[in-house]
C-alpha positions as CSV (number, residue, x, y, z in Angstrom):
1,M,111.3,-6.6,38.7
2,K,107.7,-6.3,40.2
3,K,109.0,-6.4,43.8
4,H,111.5,-3.8,42.6
5,L,108.8,-1.7,41.5
6,E,106.5,-2.1,44.4
7,T,109.4,-1.3,46.6
8,Q,110.2,1.8,44.7
9,M,106.6,2.9,44.9
10,G,106.3,2.2,48.5
11,K,109.2,4.5,49.0
12,L,107.7,7.1,46.9
13,V,104.5,7.0,48.8
14,L,106.3,7.1,52.3
15,S,108.5,10.0,51.1
16,E,105.0,12.2,50.6
17,F,103.8,11.3,54.2
18,K,105.7,12.0,57.4
19,S,104.9,8.8,58.9
20,V,103.1,5.4,58.3
21,E,100.4,6.5,60.7
22,E,99.5,9.3,58.5
23,L,99.6,7.1,55.5
24,Q,97.3,4.7,57.3
25,K,94.9,7.6,58.1
26,R,94.9,8.7,54.5
27,I,93.9,5.1,53.3
28,A,91.0,4.6,55.9
29,L,89.5,8.0,54.7
30,L,89.8,7.0,51.2
31,E,88.3,3.6,52.2
32,R,85.4,5.6,54.0
33,K,84.9,7.8,51.0
34,A,84.6,4.7,48.6
35,E,82.1,2.9,50.8
36,R,79.9,6.2,50.8
37,E,80.0,6.5,47.1
38,K,79.0,2.8,47.0
39,K,76.3,3.2,49.3
40,A,75.1,6.2,47.2
41,R,75.4,4.3,44.0
42,N,73.2,1.5,45.6
43,I,70.4,4.0,46.7
44,A,70.6,5.6,43.2
45,E,70.2,2.3,41.6
46,N,67.4,1.2,43.8
47,Q,65.7,4.5,43.2
48,L,66.0,4.5,39.5
49,E,64.7,0.9,39.5
50,R,61.9,2.2,41.5
51,Y,61.0,5.0,39.1
52,S,61.4,2.6,36.2
53,L,58.8,0.4,37.9
54,E,56.4,3.3,38.4
55,I,56.9,4.5,34.9
56,Y,56.0,1.0,33.7
57,Q,53.1,0.7,35.9
58,T,51.8,4.1,34.9
59,N,52.4,3.2,31.2
60,Q,50.5,0.0,31.5
61,S,47.6,1.8,33.5
62,L,47.5,4.5,30.6
63,K,47.5,1.6,28.0
64,S,44.5,0.1,30.0
65,A,42.6,3.4,30.2
66,L,43.2,4.1,26.7
67,A,41.9,0.6,25.6
68,Y,38.9,0.9,27.9
69,S,38.3,4.5,26.6
70,T,38.4,3.3,23.0
71,K,36.1,0.4,24.0
72,I,33.6,2.8,25.5
73,R,33.9,5.1,22.6
74,S,33.3,2.0,20.2
75,E,30.4,1.0,22.3
76,L,28.8,4.6,22.5
77,E,29.4,5.0,18.7
78,Y,27.7,1.7,18.0
79,L,24.6,2.4,20.3
80,G,24.5,5.9,19.0
81,K,24.6,4.8,15.1
82,S,22.1,2.1,15.7
83,S,19.7,4.2,17.8
84,M,19.8,6.8,15.1
85,S,19.1,4.3,12.4
86,I,16.3,2.6,14.6
87,A,14.7,6.2,15.1
88,S,15.1,7.3,11.5
89,E,12.5,7.1,8.7
90,L,14.1,4.0,7.2
91,T,11.9,1.0,6.2
92,L,11.9,-2.3,8.4
93,N,14.3,-4.0,5.9
94,E,16.8,-0.8,5.5
95,M,16.6,-0.3,9.3
96,I,17.5,-4.2,9.9
97,G,20.1,-4.0,7.2
98,K,21.8,-1.0,8.6
99,L,21.9,-2.7,12.1
100,V,23.5,-5.7,10.4
101,E,26.2,-3.3,9.0
102,L,26.8,-1.5,12.3
103,T,26.9,-4.8,14.5
104,C,29.3,-6.4,11.8
105,E,31.7,-3.7,12.2
106,Y,31.4,-3.6,16.1
107,C,32.0,-7.2,16.5
108,A,34.7,-7.4,14.0
109,A,32.8,-10.1,12.1
110,E,33.7,-11.2,8.8
111,Y,30.3,-11.4,7.4
112,G,26.7,-10.3,8.6
113,F,23.4,-12.0,7.6
114,Y,19.6,-11.4,7.7
115,F,17.1,-14.1,7.7
116,V,13.4,-14.4,7.8
117,T,11.6,-17.6,8.9
118,E,7.7,-18.3,9.0
119,Y,6.3,-20.9,11.2
120,A,9.9,-22.2,11.9
121,L,10.6,-22.6,8.0
122,E,13.0,-20.5,6.2
123,I,11.7,-18.3,3.7
124,G,13.8,-18.4,0.4
125,D,15.4,-15.3,-1.0
126,T,14.2,-13.0,1.9
127,F,17.6,-11.3,2.1
128,N,19.8,-13.1,-0.4
129,K,23.0,-11.1,0.5
130,A,25.7,-10.9,3.0
131,W,27.6,-7.9,4.3
132,S,31.3,-7.3,4.9
133,K,33.5,-4.5,5.5
134,E,35.5,-4.8,2.3
135,L,32.6,-5.6,-0.2
136,G,29.5,-4.1,1.5
137,W,26.3,-5.9,0.4
138,H,26.8,-8.6,-2.1
139,C,25.4,-11.8,-3.4
140,Q,26.5,-14.7,-1.2
141,S,23.8,-17.1,-1.4
142,G,25.7,-20.1,-0.9
143,L,27.5,-18.5,2.2
144,Q,24.1,-17.6,3.4
145,R,22.9,-21.1,3.1
146,L,26.0,-22.3,4.9
147,I,25.3,-20.1,7.9
148,G,21.8,-20.9,7.8
149,D,22.6,-24.4,8.2
150,N,24.1,-23.7,11.6
151,L,21.2,-21.6,12.9
152,P,18.4,-23.0,15.0
153,F,15.5,-22.2,12.6
154,S,13.2,-24.8,14.1
155,K,13.3,-22.7,17.3
156,T,9.9,-20.9,17.5
157,D,10.5,-19.1,20.6
158,I,11.9,-15.5,20.8
159,V,15.0,-15.7,22.9
160,D,16.2,-12.6,24.6
161,P,20.1,-12.7,24.7
162,W,22.6,-13.1,22.0
163,F,23.9,-16.6,21.4
164,V,27.3,-17.9,20.2
165,S,27.8,-21.2,18.4
166,V,30.7,-23.1,16.6
167,A,30.2,-23.3,12.8
168,N,30.3,-27.0,12.3
169,E,31.6,-28.7,9.3
170,V,32.5,-25.6,7.5
171,N,34.1,-26.3,4.1
172,H,34.0,-23.0,2.1
173,H,36.8,-21.1,0.3
174,Y,35.7,-18.1,2.1
175,L,36.0,-19.4,5.5
176,K,38.6,-21.1,7.9
177,P,37.8,-24.5,9.4
178,L,36.6,-23.1,12.3
179,G,34.5,-20.1,13.1
180,Y,31.9,-18.6,15.3
181,I,28.4,-17.5,14.7
182,L,26.8,-14.6,16.9
183,Y,23.1,-14.7,16.4
184,L,19.6,-13.7,17.8
185,N,16.1,-13.7,16.6
186,F,13.1,-11.4,17.1
187,A,9.4,-11.4,16.2
188,L,8.0,-10.0,13.1
189,S,4.3,-9.8,12.0
190,G,2.4,-12.6,10.5
191,G,4.0,-15.5,12.3
192,K,7.4,-14.5,10.9
193,T,10.6,-14.4,12.7
194,G,13.8,-12.4,11.9
195,W,17.3,-13.5,12.5
196,L,20.6,-11.7,12.6
197,A,23.6,-13.6,12.2
198,F,27.3,-12.7,12.2
199,W,30.3,-15.1,11.2
200,S,33.7,-14.4,12.8
201,Q,37.0,-16.1,12.6
202,M,38.1,-14.9,16.1
203,E,39.0,-17.7,18.4
204,L,37.6,-16.0,21.4
205,I,34.3,-13.7,21.6
206,D,34.8,-10.8,24.0
207,E,31.9,-11.3,26.5
208,D,31.9,-7.7,27.4
209,I,30.1,-7.1,24.1
210,F,27.0,-9.0,25.0
211,P,25.6,-6.2,27.5
212,V,26.1,-3.5,24.6
213,L,24.5,-6.0,22.1
214,A,21.6,-6.5,24.6
215,T,20.8,-2.9,24.7
216,A,21.1,-2.7,20.8
217,R,18.6,-5.5,20.7
218,D,16.2,-3.7,22.9
219,N,16.3,-0.7,20.8
220,L,15.9,-3.0,17.7
221,T,13.0,-4.7,19.0
222,S,11.3,-1.3,19.9
223,G,12.2,-0.1,16.3
224,I,10.5,-3.2,14.9
225,Q,7.5,-2.8,17.1
226,K,7.2,0.8,16.0
227,R,7.4,-0.1,12.4
228,L,5.0,-2.9,12.6
229,T,2.6,-0.7,14.5
230,D,3.0,2.0,11.7
231,E,2.4,-0.6,9.2
232,R,-0.6,-1.8,10.9
233,I,-1.8,1.7,11.4
234,L,-1.2,2.4,7.7
235,R,-3.0,-0.9,6.6
236,R,-5.9,0.2,9.0
237,N,-5.9,3.7,7.5
238,I,-6.1,2.2,4.1
239,Q,-9.1,-0.1,5.0
240,L,-10.7,2.8,6.8
241,Q,-10.2,5.0,3.6
242,N,-11.6,2.3,1.6
243,L,-14.5,2.0,3.9
244,V,-15.1,5.7,3.7
245,N,-14.9,5.4,-0.1
246,D,-17.4,2.7,-0.2
247,L,-19.8,4.7,2.2
248,E,-19.3,7.7,0.1
249,K,-20.2,5.6,-3.0
250,A,-23.2,4.1,-0.9
251,Q,-24.3,7.6,0.1
252,R,-24.0,9.0,-3.7
253,Q,-26.1,5.8,-4.7
254,L,-28.5,6.5,-1.9
255,I,-29.0,10.1,-3.0
256,Q,-29.5,9.1,-6.6
257,S,-31.9,6.5,-5.7
258,E,-33.9,9.1,-3.6
259,K,-33.7,11.4,-6.6
260,M,-35.2,8.8,-8.8
261,A,-37.8,7.9,-6.0
262,S,-38.8,11.6,-5.9
263,L,-39.0,11.7,-9.7
264,G,-41.2,8.7,-9.7
265,Q,-43.5,10.3,-7.1
266,L,-43.6,13.4,-9.0
267,S,-43.9,11.9,-12.5
268,A,-47.4,13.0,-12.8
269,S,-46.7,16.5,-11.8
270,V,-43.7,16.6,-14.1
271,A,-45.8,15.0,-16.9
272,H,-48.4,17.7,-16.3
273,E,-46.0,20.5,-16.3
274,I,-44.6,19.5,-19.6
275,N,-48.0,18.5,-21.2
276,N,-49.4,21.9,-20.4
277,P,-47.2,23.8,-22.6
278,I,-47.2,21.2,-25.3
279,T,-50.9,21.2,-25.4
280,L,-51.1,24.8,-25.7
281,I,-48.4,24.7,-28.4
282,R,-50.2,22.2,-30.3
283,S,-53.5,24.1,-30.1
284,N,-51.7,27.2,-31.3
285,M,-50.2,25.4,-34.1
286,E,-53.8,24.2,-35.3
287,V,-54.8,28.1,-35.5
288,L,-51.6,29.0,-37.3
289,K,-52.3,26.2,-39.7
290,K,-55.8,27.5,-40.5
291,Y,-54.2,31.2,-40.8
292,L,-51.8,29.6,-43.3
293,K,-54.7,28.1,-45.2
294,D,-56.5,31.5,-45.1
295,Y,-53.3,33.2,-46.5
296,K,-52.9,30.7,-49.2
297,S,-56.5,31.0,-50.2
298,L,-55.9,34.9,-50.3
299,H,-52.9,34.4,-52.4
300,D,-54.8,32.2,-54.9
301,D,-57.6,34.6,-55.1
302,I,-55.2,37.6,-56.1
303,K,-53.2,35.5,-58.5
304,T,-56.6,34.7,-60.3
305,E,-57.6,38.2,-60.5
306,L,-54.4,39.2,-61.8
307,E,-54.5,36.4,-64.6
308,K,-57.8,37.8,-65.5
309,H,-57.6,41.4,-65.6
310,K,-53.5,41.7,-66.0
311,N,-54.0,44.5,-63.4
312,L,-55.6,44.5,-59.8
313,G,-57.0,47.8,-58.6
314,M,-57.2,48.9,-54.9
315,T,-60.9,48.4,-55.1
316,S,-60.6,44.6,-56.1
317,F,-57.8,44.2,-53.6
318,T,-59.6,45.4,-50.8
319,A,-62.6,43.4,-51.7
320,I,-60.4,40.1,-51.9
321,C,-58.8,40.8,-48.4
322,D,-62.2,41.6,-46.8
323,K,-62.8,37.9,-47.2
324,V,-60.7,37.4,-44.1
325,D,-59.8,39.7,-41.1
326,L,-56.2,40.2,-42.2
327,T,-55.4,42.7,-39.3
328,Y,-56.6,40.0,-36.8
329,M,-54.8,37.2,-38.4
330,D,-51.5,39.1,-38.2
331,E,-51.8,40.3,-34.5
332,D,-53.2,36.7,-33.4
333,S,-50.3,34.9,-35.3
334,A,-47.7,37.1,-33.4
335,A,-49.3,36.4,-30.2
336,L,-49.6,32.6,-30.8
337,L,-45.8,32.5,-31.9
338,I,-44.9,34.4,-28.7
339,A,-47.0,31.9,-26.7
340,N,-45.5,29.0,-28.4
341,I,-42.0,30.4,-27.8
342,K,-42.7,30.8,-24.1
343,G,-44.1,27.4,-23.9
344,L,-41.2,25.8,-25.5
345,D,-38.9,27.9,-23.1
346,R,-40.9,26.3,-20.2
347,V,-40.5,22.8,-21.5
348,R,-36.8,23.5,-22.1
349,D,-36.3,24.9,-18.5
350,I,-38.1,21.8,-17.0
351,V,-36.0,19.4,-19.0
352,E,-32.8,21.3,-17.9
353,D,-34.0,21.1,-14.3
354,L,-34.6,17.4,-14.7
355,K,-31.2,16.9,-16.3
356,S,-29.4,18.9,-13.3
357,F,-31.6,17.1,-10.8
358,S,-31.0,13.5,-12.0
359,H,-27.3,13.9,-12.6
360,A,-25.6,11.0,-11.2
361,G,-22.1,12.3,-11.1
362,D,-19.8,13.0,-8.2
363,P,-21.0,16.4,-6.6
364,K,-19.1,19.2,-7.8
365,L,-19.4,22.4,-5.5
366,I,-19.3,25.4,-7.5
367,K,-21.0,28.9,-7.1
368,V,-24.7,28.5,-7.5
369,S,-27.5,30.8,-7.0
370,L,-30.1,29.7,-4.5
371,N,-32.8,31.6,-6.4
372,K,-32.3,29.3,-9.3
373,C,-32.3,26.3,-7.1
374,V,-35.6,27.2,-5.7
375,D,-37.1,28.3,-8.9
376,A,-36.1,24.9,-10.6
377,A,-37.4,22.7,-7.7
378,L,-40.6,24.8,-7.7
379,R,-40.9,24.0,-11.6
380,I,-40.4,20.4,-11.0
381,A,-42.6,20.1,-8.0
382,G,-45.1,23.0,-9.0
383,N,-47.9,21.0,-10.1
384,V,-48.2,19.6,-6.4
385,F,-49.2,23.1,-5.3
386,K,-51.6,24.0,-8.1
387,Y,-55.2,24.6,-7.5
388,E,-55.2,23.9,-3.7
389,H,-52.2,25.8,-2.4
390,Q,-50.7,29.4,-2.9
391,V,-47.1,29.7,-3.3
392,S,-45.2,32.9,-2.4
393,N,-41.7,32.9,-3.5
394,R,-40.1,36.1,-2.1
395,M,-36.6,35.1,-3.1
396,T,-34.8,38.4,-4.6
397,G,-32.0,38.7,-7.0
398,S,-30.0,40.0,-4.0
399,C,-29.5,36.7,-2.6
400,P,-25.7,35.9,-2.4
401,L,-24.2,32.9,-4.1
402,V,-23.1,29.8,-2.2
403,L,-20.9,26.7,-3.0
404,G,-22.9,23.8,-3.8
405,D,-24.1,21.2,-6.3
406,L,-27.2,22.4,-8.1
407,G,-28.9,19.1,-8.5
408,Q,-28.4,18.1,-4.9
409,L,-29.7,21.4,-3.7
410,Q,-32.8,21.1,-6.0
411,Q,-33.3,17.7,-4.3
412,V,-33.2,19.2,-0.8
413,F,-35.7,22.0,-1.6
414,M,-38.1,19.6,-3.6
415,N,-38.2,17.2,-0.7
416,I,-39.0,20.0,1.7
417,F,-41.7,21.4,-0.7
418,T,-43.5,18.2,-1.1
419,N,-43.5,17.5,2.5
420,A,-45.1,20.8,2.8
421,A,-47.8,20.0,0.2
422,Y,-48.5,16.8,2.0
423,A,-48.8,18.6,5.4
424,M,-51.2,21.0,3.9
425,R,-53.7,18.6,2.5
426,G,-56.8,20.4,1.6
427,G,-55.0,23.5,1.1
428,G,-52.6,26.1,2.5
429,K,-49.8,28.6,1.7
430,L,-46.1,28.0,1.0
431,S,-44.0,31.0,1.6
432,I,-40.2,31.2,0.7
433,W,-37.8,34.0,1.5
434,H,-34.1,34.6,2.6
435,T,-32.3,36.6,5.3
436,Q,-28.5,37.1,5.3
437,D,-25.7,38.7,7.2
438,N,-21.9,38.9,6.4
439,Q,-21.1,35.3,6.7
440,T,-24.3,33.3,6.2
441,V,-27.4,33.2,4.0
442,T,-30.5,31.4,5.4
443,I,-33.4,30.1,3.3
444,H,-37.0,30.2,5.2
445,I,-39.6,27.7,3.9
446,E,-42.9,28.0,5.7
447,D,-46.2,26.0,5.3
448,T,-49.5,26.4,7.0
449,G,-49.9,22.7,7.5
450,C,-50.9,20.5,10.4
451,G,-47.5,20.9,12.1
452,I,-45.0,18.6,13.7
453,N,-44.8,17.7,17.5
454,E,-41.4,17.7,19.3
455,E,-41.0,13.9,19.4
456,T,-41.5,13.7,15.7
457,I,-39.2,16.6,15.1
458,T,-36.3,14.6,17.1
459,K,-36.8,11.6,14.5
460,L,-37.4,13.8,11.4
461,F,-34.0,13.3,9.8
462,T,-33.6,9.6,11.0
463,P,-33.5,7.2,7.9
464,F,-36.5,5.2,7.2
465,F,-38.6,7.3,9.5
466,T,-41.9,8.5,7.9
467,T,-45.3,10.0,8.9
468,K,-46.7,9.2,5.4
469,P,-48.6,6.0,4.4
470,F,-46.3,5.8,1.5
471,G,-42.7,6.2,0.9
472,I,-39.4,4.8,2.6
473,G,-38.6,7.9,4.8
474,L,-35.2,8.8,3.3
475,G,-36.2,12.0,1.8
476,L,-35.3,14.3,4.7
477,S,-32.4,12.1,6.1
478,V,-30.9,12.3,2.5
479,S,-31.4,16.1,2.6
480,Y,-29.8,16.4,5.9
481,V,-26.6,14.4,4.6
482,I,-26.4,16.7,1.4
483,L,-26.6,19.9,3.7
484,E,-23.9,18.5,5.8
485,A,-21.6,18.1,2.7
486,H,-22.4,21.8,2.0
487,S,-21.6,23.0,5.3
488,A,-25.2,24.0,5.8
489,Q,-27.2,23.8,8.9
490,L,-30.8,22.8,8.9
491,T,-33.2,23.4,11.8
492,V,-37.0,23.1,12.2
493,D,-39.6,25.2,13.9
494,S,-43.2,24.0,14.1
495,E,-46.5,24.4,16.1
496,I,-49.3,21.9,15.9
497,G,-52.2,23.3,13.8
498,L,-50.3,26.4,12.7
499,G,-47.6,25.0,10.4
500,T,-43.8,24.3,10.1
501,T,-40.8,26.4,9.1
502,F,-37.6,25.0,8.0
503,H,-34.5,27.1,8.2
504,I,-31.3,26.4,6.0
505,S,-28.3,28.3,6.6
506,F,-25.4,28.3,4.1
507,P,-21.9,30.0,4.4
508,V,-21.7,32.6,1.9
509,S,-19.3,32.2,-1.0
510,I,-16.6,34.8,-1.2
């Protein structure tokens, strides 16, 4: 049957062609066409394979570039955040704690720790917590101890690179049997060493992170040193402030001691200034006592006459009053009372001056009258100038107010006045006046004493320098300190044999 069909097909094909040769040509043509199609298909398949390979390689390159880009971005983000934390106003512990968090995230560590040792011995409870991405900072004292046991705390040298070690004999429900510890140490103050440690379950630590960690470590070291320096500066500033406070206290004590020394030297003068009005008042009171006795005698005489005669005529009354000079007694009693009041006022003023002068409290700069300061100083030291010296106080009420401490300014003027009196042994004249402009008022104190040579003027305000056979040489030096605290300037003009003038310039209080 098959043969029959083939025979019939052959006859059918031959019927379409004129000859066998034509058929053979047709077959050869089809064979060549099939061969070309085969070659084209092979070329297409090869080209497709080549394109596929190129696409694969490109895809791999893109994956590598993306991974590298992600890695670089992670590095830059880590370094950027750590640098910001280090450059911030965080405290030392806060800064290190923040770096633990950032490094733990960057290294994909399970936990991060911070330890402190002192002289190669761990300090307990220095940072009794661990940090993890899931839990943040939390208490992990047991885990901390476990990690601490695998760190070389006995090492006292500060090592530059980061180190990786295998956690040995780990038996903890938080940890797998095998883990890696990444750590470094850095110097703190006072013999203390800080340690950062990170525990990871990764079987392999990427070595590419170490250059990045080295940069972070350098930044951390700089931040630590800056904060330690700031702490040292702060401690030094506190020490200096305490020293300044001690010096100010000593200065106040010195000023107060000089006040008391001045009062001791002027005690006779002050006693005399108080004793004079008291003596006057006592004398006046004796006279007033006599007048009261006369008034009582007059009263008794008038009473007796009235009892005798039941009536007292003018003649009898005048005769009784003529026994005493009633008009004089009235006038003199009034005068004596006025004198007593003035004397008591003077005693009160001297006592008030002494109270303000000897006040030992902290100086309070308030608006004060230089006129009152000068007057008070003259009252306290006034007896020094009596009998042998003339005092010309030309200070007027137009003198502007200044910011100052009344007692301390009195002390300055008293020192200058008493020095002037000493320079004018045998007599002389003390003149006081002021000049002013819009910004300053200057008090001028001139004496006609022996004068001061240039060499002595240069030493005049040096502590413990004195030309007197008595005293300790602190009066003018203390005065200079007081005036500096009042923003006042003190200058001296002097000529041997003619006298000396002190000029004290104060800023005017607005």
